[in-house]
C-alpha positions as CSV (number, residue, x, y, z in Angstrom):
1,M,99.4,57.5,122.9
2,S,97.9,60.0,125.3
3,T,94.5,59.8,126.8
4,N,93.2,62.6,124.6
5,G,94.2,60.7,121.4
6,T,97.3,62.7,120.5
7,A,100.8,61.4,120.3
8,P,103.2,62.3,123.1
9,I,105.7,65.0,122.6
10,K,109.0,63.3,121.6
11,V,111.9,64.9,123.5
12,L,115.6,64.6,123.3
13,L,117.6,65.6,126.4
14,V,121.1,67.1,126.0
15,D,123.2,67.6,129.1
16,D,126.8,66.7,130.0
17,Q,125.8,65.3,133.4
18,D,124.3,61.9,133.8
19,I,122.5,62.9,137.0
20,I,120.6,65.6,135.1
21,L,119.7,63.4,132.2
22,D,118.5,60.6,134.5
23,G,116.7,63.0,136.8
24,I,114.7,64.7,134.1
25,A,113.9,61.3,132.4
26,S,112.8,59.9,135.8
27,M,110.6,62.9,136.8
28,M,108.8,62.9,133.5
29,K,107.8,59.2,133.6
30,R,104.5,59.9,135.2
31,F,103.6,62.0,132.2
32,E,104.7,59.4,129.6
33,S,101.4,59.5,127.9
34,Q,102.1,63.2,127.0
35,V,105.9,63.3,126.9
36,A,108.2,60.6,125.6
37,I,111.9,60.9,126.3
38,V,113.3,59.4,123.1
39,G,116.9,59.9,123.8
40,T,119.7,61.4,126.0
41,V,123.0,62.7,124.7
42,K,125.9,64.7,126.2
43,D,127.3,66.9,123.3
44,Q,126.4,68.9,120.2
45,A,127.6,66.3,117.7
46,S,125.6,63.5,119.2
47,A,122.5,65.7,119.4
48,L,122.8,66.7,115.8
49,A,123.3,63.1,114.7
50,F,120.3,61.9,116.8
51,V,117.9,64.5,115.4
52,A,119.0,63.8,111.9
53,N,118.1,60.1,112.3
54,T,115.2,60.1,114.8
55,D,111.8,61.8,114.9
56,V,112.1,64.5,117.6
57,D,109.6,67.3,118.4
58,V,111.6,69.1,121.1
59,V,115.3,69.2,122.1
60,I,115.9,70.2,125.8
61,S,119.5,71.4,126.2
62,D,121.6,73.0,128.8
63,I,123.3,76.3,128.0
64,R,126.8,75.0,128.8
65,L,127.9,71.5,127.8
66,K,131.4,70.1,128.6
67,N,133.1,71.1,125.3
68,D,130.2,72.8,123.5
69,S,127.7,75.6,123.7
70,G,124.0,74.8,124.0
71,I,123.3,78.1,122.2
72,D,125.5,77.0,119.2
73,L,123.6,73.7,119.2
74,C,120.3,75.6,119.2
75,R,121.4,77.7,116.2
76,E,122.5,74.6,114.3
77,L,119.3,72.7,115.0
78,T,117.1,75.6,114.1
79,A,119.0,76.0,110.8
80,R,118.9,72.3,109.9
81,H,115.6,71.2,111.5
82,P,113.2,74.2,111.7
83,D,110.4,72.0,112.8
84,V,112.2,70.9,115.9
85,A,111.7,73.2,118.9
86,V,114.7,73.9,121.1
87,V,114.2,74.6,124.8
88,M,117.1,75.7,127.0
89,L,117.1,74.3,130.5
90,T,119.8,75.8,132.8
91,V,120.8,77.0,136.2
92,Y,121.8,80.3,134.8
93,D,119.1,82.9,135.4
94,D,120.9,85.4,133.2
95,E,119.1,87.7,130.8
96,Q,122.0,87.8,128.4
97,Y,121.9,84.0,128.0
98,L,118.1,84.3,127.5
99,F,118.5,86.9,124.8
100,Q,121.2,84.9,123.1
101,S,119.1,81.8,123.2
102,L,116.0,83.4,121.7
103,R,118.2,85.0,119.0
104,A,119.6,81.6,118.2
105,G,116.0,80.3,117.7
106,A,115.1,78.8,121.1
107,K,111.4,78.4,121.8
108,G,111.9,78.3,125.5
109,F,114.3,79.3,128.4
110,L,113.6,77.5,131.7
111,L,115.5,77.0,134.9
112,K,116.4,73.6,136.3
113,Q,114.5,74.0,139.5
114,I,111.3,73.6,137.5
115,S,108.9,70.8,138.6
116,A,107.8,68.0,136.4
117,A,104.3,69.4,136.1
118,E,105.6,72.8,135.2
119,L,107.9,71.4,132.6
120,L,105.0,69.5,131.1
121,E,102.9,72.6,131.0
122,Q,105.7,74.6,129.2
123,L,106.3,71.8,126.7
124,L,102.7,71.7,125.8
125,R,102.8,75.5,125.3
126,V,105.8,75.1,123.0
127,K,104.0,72.4,121.1
128,N,101.2,74.9,120.5
129,G,103.6,77.4,119.1
130,D,104.3,79.6,122.1
131,I,107.7,80.9,123.2
132,V,108.1,80.3,126.9
133,V,110.3,82.0,129.5
134,D,110.6,80.7,133.1
135,P,108.3,82.8,135.4
136,Q,111.2,83.7,137.6
137,L,112.8,85.5,134.7
138,A,109.8,86.9,132.9
139,G,109.4,90.0,135.1
140,R,113.1,90.9,135.0
141,V,113.2,90.4,131.2
142,A,110.3,92.8,130.7
143,L,112.0,95.4,132.9
144,T,115.3,94.9,131.0
145,A,113.5,95.2,127.7
146,A,111.9,98.5,128.8
147,R,115.2,99.9,129.9
148,I,116.9,98.9,126.7
149,H,114.1,100.5,124.7
150,S,114.6,103.7,126.7
151,G,118.3,103.8,125.9
152,E,119.5,103.0,129.4
153,F,121.7,100.2,128.2
154,W,124.5,100.3,125.6
155,P,123.8,99.4,122.0
156,G,123.7,95.6,121.4
157,A,122.9,94.8,125.1
158,H,119.7,93.1,123.9
159,L,121.8,90.7,121.8
160,G,124.0,89.7,124.7
161,L,126.9,92.0,124.0
162,T,128.9,93.4,126.9
163,Q,129.6,97.1,126.9
164,R,133.2,96.6,125.7
165,E,132.1,94.2,123.0
166,S,129.6,96.8,121.8
167,E,132.4,99.4,121.7
168,V,134.6,97.1,119.7
169,L,131.8,96.3,117.2
170,D,131.0,100.0,116.9
171,L,134.6,100.8,115.9
172,V,134.6,97.8,113.5
173,T,131.5,99.2,111.7
174,K,133.4,102.5,111.4
175,G,136.1,100.8,109.5
176,H,138.9,100.7,112.1
177,S,141.4,97.9,112.0
178,N,142.1,95.7,115.1
179,K,145.3,97.6,115.6
180,A,143.5,100.9,115.6
181,I,140.8,99.7,117.9
182,A,143.4,98.4,120.3
183,A,145.1,101.8,120.4
184,K,141.8,103.6,120.9
185,L,140.8,101.3,123.8
186,Y,144.3,101.1,125.3
187,V,144.4,97.3,125.1
188,G,146.4,94.7,123.1
189,E,145.3,93.4,119.6
190,E,144.8,89.9,121.1
191,T,142.3,91.3,123.5
192,I,140.4,92.9,120.5
193,K,140.5,89.5,118.7
194,T,139.0,87.8,121.8
195,H,136.2,90.4,122.0
196,L,135.5,90.0,118.3
197,S,135.3,86.2,118.6
198,A,132.7,86.7,121.3
199,V,130.8,89.2,119.2
200,Y,130.7,86.8,116.2
201,R,129.4,84.0,118.4
202,K,126.7,86.1,120.1
203,L,125.5,87.5,116.8
204,G,125.6,84.1,115.1
205,V,128.0,85.3,112.3
206,K,131.3,83.9,111.0
207,D,133.4,87.0,110.2
208,R,133.9,90.8,110.4
209,T,131.9,91.5,107.2
210,S,128.9,89.6,108.4
211,A,129.0,91.3,111.8
212,V,129.1,94.7,110.2
213,A,126.2,93.8,107.9
214,L,124.1,92.6,110.8
215,A,124.9,95.7,112.9
216,M,123.8,97.9,110.0
217,R,120.7,95.9,109.2
218,E,119.4,95.9,112.8
219,A,120.5,99.5,113.4
220,I,122.4,98.6,116.5
221,F,124.3,101.9,116.4
222,R,122.0,104.7,115.5
Protein backbone atom coordinates (compact mmCIF):
# COMPACT_ATOMS: atom_id res chain seq x y z
CA MET A 1 0.00 0.00 0.00
CA SER A 2 1.14 3.54 -0.66
CA THR A 3 1.79 6.10 1.99
CA ASN A 4 -1.41 7.99 1.19
CA GLY A 5 -3.55 4.92 1.85
CA THR A 6 -4.34 4.02 -1.76
CA ALA A 7 -3.32 0.80 -3.51
CA PRO A 8 -0.47 1.02 -6.02
CA ILE A 9 -1.29 1.10 -9.73
CA LYS A 10 -1.00 -2.47 -11.03
CA VAL A 11 0.95 -2.46 -14.29
CA LEU A 12 1.61 -5.11 -16.94
CA LEU A 13 4.62 -4.46 -19.20
CA VAL A 14 4.55 -5.67 -22.82
CA ASP A 15 7.72 -5.52 -24.92
CA ASP A 16 9.61 -8.03 -27.03
CA GLN A 17 12.99 -7.08 -25.53
CA ASP A 18 14.08 -8.36 -22.12
CA ILE A 19 16.36 -5.37 -21.62
CA ILE A 20 13.36 -3.01 -21.87
CA LEU A 21 11.16 -5.11 -19.60
CA ASP A 22 13.90 -5.43 -17.00
CA GLY A 23 14.88 -1.77 -17.32
CA ILE A 24 11.39 -0.39 -16.74
CA ALA A 25 10.71 -2.79 -13.88
CA SER A 26 14.02 -1.83 -12.27
CA MET A 27 13.62 1.93 -12.62
CA MET A 28 10.12 1.84 -11.11
CA LYS A 29 11.21 -0.08 -7.99
CA ARG A 30 11.76 3.10 -5.99
CA PHE A 31 8.10 3.96 -6.54
CA GLU A 32 6.78 0.52 -5.62
CA SER A 33 4.38 2.00 -3.07
CA GLN A 34 2.64 3.75 -5.98
CA VAL A 35 3.30 1.45 -8.94
CA ALA A 36 3.40 -2.35 -8.82
CA ILE A 37 4.75 -4.20 -11.87
CA VAL A 38 2.54 -7.29 -11.71
CA GLY A 39 3.87 -8.96 -14.84
CA THR A 40 5.98 -8.77 -17.99
CA VAL A 41 5.14 -10.45 -21.32
CA LYS A 42 6.46 -10.28 -24.87
CA ASP A 43 3.47 -10.73 -27.19
CA GLN A 44 -0.19 -10.01 -27.73
CA ALA A 45 -1.52 -13.48 -26.84
CA SER A 46 0.36 -13.54 -23.54
CA ALA A 47 -0.82 -10.04 -22.68
CA LEU A 48 -4.47 -10.86 -23.37
CA ALA A 49 -4.22 -14.06 -21.33
CA PHE A 50 -2.53 -12.27 -18.44
CA VAL A 51 -5.13 -9.50 -18.24
CA ALA A 52 -7.95 -12.05 -18.45
CA ASN A 53 -6.63 -13.82 -15.35
CA THR A 54 -4.96 -11.07 -13.30
CA ASP A 55 -6.07 -7.77 -11.79
CA VAL A 56 -4.39 -5.09 -13.91
CA ASP A 57 -4.97 -1.32 -13.95
CA VAL A 58 -2.62 -0.28 -16.76
CA VAL A 59 -0.93 -2.11 -19.64
CA ILE A 60 2.22 -0.43 -20.94
CA SER A 61 3.04 -1.70 -24.43
CA ASP A 62 5.47 -0.96 -27.21
CA ILE A 63 4.04 -0.04 -30.62
CA ARG A 64 5.92 -2.80 -32.39
CA LEU A 65 6.26 -6.27 -30.95
CA LYS A 66 8.19 -9.08 -32.65
CA ASN A 67 5.22 -10.69 -34.43
CA ASP A 68 2.42 -8.42 -33.25
CA SER A 69 1.22 -4.84 -33.24
CA GLY A 70 0.90 -2.99 -29.97
CA ILE A 71 -1.92 -0.99 -31.55
CA ASP A 72 -3.84 -4.19 -32.32
CA LEU A 73 -3.23 -5.30 -28.73
CA CYS A 74 -4.56 -1.94 -27.49
CA ARG A 75 -7.69 -2.33 -29.60
CA GLU A 76 -8.32 -5.86 -28.28
CA LEU A 77 -7.72 -4.91 -24.67
CA THR A 78 -9.96 -1.87 -24.91
CA ALA A 79 -12.76 -3.99 -26.37
CA ARG A 80 -12.42 -6.84 -23.86
CA HIS A 81 -11.38 -4.93 -20.74
CA PRO A 82 -12.59 -1.30 -20.95
CA ASP A 83 -11.54 -0.66 -17.34
CA VAL A 84 -7.89 -1.41 -18.15
CA ALA A 85 -5.96 1.61 -19.46
CA VAL A 86 -3.42 1.06 -22.23
CA VAL A 87 -0.37 3.32 -22.50
CA MET A 88 1.95 3.06 -25.50
CA LEU A 89 5.66 3.39 -24.70
CA THR A 90 7.82 3.59 -27.80
CA VAL A 91 10.88 5.06 -29.51
CA TYR A 92 8.74 6.20 -32.46
CA ASP A 93 7.94 9.91 -32.14
CA ASP A 94 5.51 9.67 -35.03
CA GLU A 95 2.17 11.50 -35.06
CA GLN A 96 0.55 8.80 -37.20
CA TYR A 97 1.36 6.16 -34.58
CA LEU A 98 -0.03 8.51 -31.94
CA PHE A 99 -3.30 9.08 -33.81
CA GLN A 100 -3.67 5.34 -34.49
CA SER A 101 -3.03 4.55 -30.83
CA LEU A 102 -5.58 7.04 -29.55
CA ARG A 103 -8.11 5.80 -32.06
CA ALA A 104 -7.51 2.24 -30.81
CA GLY A 105 -8.36 3.43 -27.30
CA ALA A 106 -4.95 4.18 -25.77
CA LYS A 107 -4.93 6.47 -22.75
CA GLY A 108 -1.34 7.51 -23.27
CA PHE A 109 1.49 7.75 -25.79
CA LEU A 110 4.96 8.16 -24.25
CA LEU A 111 8.53 7.94 -25.51
CA LYS A 112 11.05 5.50 -24.05
CA GLN A 113 13.50 8.16 -22.96
CA ILE A 114 11.04 9.11 -20.23
CA SER A 115 12.42 9.13 -16.67
CA ALA A 116 11.02 7.03 -13.84
CA ALA A 117 9.60 10.10 -12.10
CA GLU A 118 7.96 11.32 -15.31
CA LEU A 119 6.49 7.87 -15.99
CA LEU A 120 5.05 7.78 -12.49
CA GLU A 121 3.50 11.23 -12.99
CA GLN A 122 1.90 10.17 -16.28
CA LEU A 123 0.57 6.92 -14.82
CA LEU A 124 -1.03 8.84 -11.97
CA ARG A 125 -2.67 11.14 -14.50
CA VAL A 126 -3.98 8.14 -16.44
CA LYS A 127 -5.33 6.66 -13.21
CA ASN A 128 -7.22 9.96 -12.66
CA GLY A 129 -8.82 9.67 -16.09
CA ASP A 130 -6.52 11.85 -18.20
CA ILE A 131 -5.20 11.01 -21.66
CA VAL A 132 -1.47 11.73 -21.71
CA VAL A 133 0.90 12.54 -24.57
CA ASP A 134 4.65 12.81 -24.23
CA PRO A 135 5.60 16.50 -23.88
CA GLN A 136 8.05 16.12 -26.78
CA LEU A 137 5.13 15.30 -29.07
CA ALA A 138 2.37 17.47 -27.64
CA GLY A 139 3.31 20.69 -29.44
CA ARG A 140 3.79 18.96 -32.79
CA VAL A 141 0.46 17.16 -32.42
CA ALA A 142 -1.36 20.41 -31.73
CA LEU A 143 0.18 21.94 -34.85
CA THR A 144 -0.67 18.88 -36.94
CA ALA A 145 -4.26 18.91 -35.67
CA ALA A 146 -4.60 22.57 -36.62
CA ARG A 147 -3.22 21.90 -40.09
CA ILE A 148 -5.57 18.94 -40.59
CA HIS A 149 -8.52 21.08 -39.48
CA SER A 150 -7.55 23.75 -42.01
CA GLY A 151 -7.52 21.15 -44.80
CA GLU A 152 -3.78 21.28 -45.34
CA PHE A 153 -3.49 17.48 -45.11
CA TRP A 154 -5.34 14.83 -47.14
CA PRO A 155 -8.59 13.27 -45.84
CA GLY A 156 -7.95 10.55 -43.26
CA ALA A 157 -4.52 11.83 -42.27
CA HIS A 158 -5.74 12.23 -38.69
CA LEU A 159 -6.54 8.49 -38.68
CA GLY A 160 -3.03 7.56 -39.77
CA LEU A 161 -3.81 6.99 -43.45
CA THR A 162 -1.11 7.82 -45.97
CA GLN A 163 -2.08 9.95 -48.96
CA ARG A 164 -2.22 6.91 -51.26
CA GLU A 165 -4.28 4.91 -48.73
CA SER A 166 -6.68 7.85 -48.57
CA GLU A 167 -6.98 7.87 -52.36
CA VAL A 168 -7.72 4.14 -52.40
CA LEU A 169 -10.36 4.43 -49.67
CA ASP A 170 -11.99 7.34 -51.48
CA LEU A 171 -12.35 5.24 -54.63
CA VAL A 172 -13.68 2.31 -52.61
CA THR A 173 -16.39 4.54 -51.11
CA LYS A 174 -17.34 5.51 -54.67
CA GLY A 175 -17.97 1.87 -55.52
CA HIS A 176 -14.91 1.08 -57.61
CA SER A 177 -13.53 -2.46 -57.70
CA ASN A 178 -9.90 -3.25 -56.92
CA LYS A 179 -9.29 -3.72 -60.65
CA ALA A 180 -10.78 -0.32 -61.45
CA ILE A 181 -8.83 1.39 -58.67
CA ALA A 182 -5.59 -0.21 -59.88
CA ALA A 183 -6.26 1.09 -63.40
CA LYS A 184 -7.00 4.61 -62.15
CA LEU A 185 -3.85 4.73 -60.02
CA TYR A 186 -1.65 2.90 -62.55
CA VAL A 187 -0.61 0.14 -60.16
CA GLY A 188 -1.28 -3.58 -59.85
CA GLU A 189 -4.26 -5.13 -58.05
CA GLU A 190 -1.95 -6.69 -55.44
CA THR A 191 -0.74 -3.20 -54.54
CA ILE A 192 -4.34 -2.09 -54.03
CA LYS A 193 -4.98 -5.12 -51.80
CA THR A 194 -1.92 -4.20 -49.73
CA HIS A 195 -3.16 -0.62 -49.34
CA LEU A 196 -6.62 -1.84 -48.34
CA SER A 197 -5.17 -4.19 -45.72
CA ALA A 198 -3.36 -1.20 -44.21
CA VAL A 199 -6.54 0.89 -44.33
CA TYR A 200 -8.56 -1.82 -42.54
CA ARG A 201 -5.90 -2.15 -39.84
CA LYS A 202 -5.62 1.58 -39.25
CA LEU A 203 -9.38 2.10 -39.14
CA GLY A 204 -9.90 -0.93 -36.92
CA VAL A 205 -12.27 -2.67 -39.34
CA LYS A 206 -12.33 -6.12 -40.92
CA ASP A 207 -13.60 -5.60 -44.43
CA ARG A 208 -14.51 -3.27 -47.30
CA THR A 209 -18.10 -2.70 -46.18
CA SER A 210 -17.05 -1.68 -42.67
CA ALA A 211 -14.38 0.66 -44.04
CA VAL A 212 -16.92 2.41 -46.27
CA ALA A 213 -19.41 2.67 -43.39
CA LEU A 214 -16.79 4.23 -41.12
CA ALA A 215 -15.65 6.65 -43.83
CA MET A 216 -19.24 7.76 -44.34
CA ARG A 217 -20.00 8.00 -40.64
CA GLU A 218 -16.96 10.15 -39.90
CA ALA A 219 -17.32 12.16 -43.12
CA ILE A 220 -13.70 11.56 -44.07
CA PHE A 221 -14.47 12.58 -47.64
CA ARG A 222 -16.64 15.66 -47.70
